[in-house]
C-alpha positions in Angstrom: 302.3 34.7 160.7 300.3 32.3 158.7 296.6 31.6 158.8 295.2 28.1 157.7 291.5 27.6 157.3 290.7 24.1 158.8 287.1 24.1 158.0 284.3 26.8 157.8 284.2 27.6 161.5 288.0 26.8 162.5 291.2 28.8 161.8 294.7 27.7 162.7 297.2 30.6 163.5 300.9 30.2 163.1 302.7 33.0 165.0 306.2 33.5 166.2 307.7 35.4 168.8 309.3 37.8 166.1 305.6 38.5 164.8 304.5 39.0 168.3 307.3 41.6 169.0 306.8 43.2 165.7 303.1 44.0 166.9 304.4 45.6 170.1 304.3 42.9 172.6 306.6 40.7 174.3 306.6 37.1 175.5 305.9 37.9 179.0 302.8 40.0 177.8 301.2 36.9 176.0 302.0 34.3 178.8 301.3 36.2 181.8 298.9 39.0 181.0 295.5 37.8 179.9 294.3 41.2 178.6 297.5 41.7 176.6 297.2 38.4 175.1 293.4 39.0 174.2 294.6 42.2 172.6 297.1 40.5 170.1 294.4 38.1 168.7 
C-alpha cells in the first residue's frame, strides 16, 4: 500500500487486492459489503 499526500486535507491511497487480502478481507467484502469496506479504511 502507498499513501500520497495531495494537499493539507487530501490523501490518496494505492492499495492492491493482495494488500486487502493480507489484512483479512477479500474482494467481495470490499465491493459488496459496505460495512466491511469501511472497516478496511
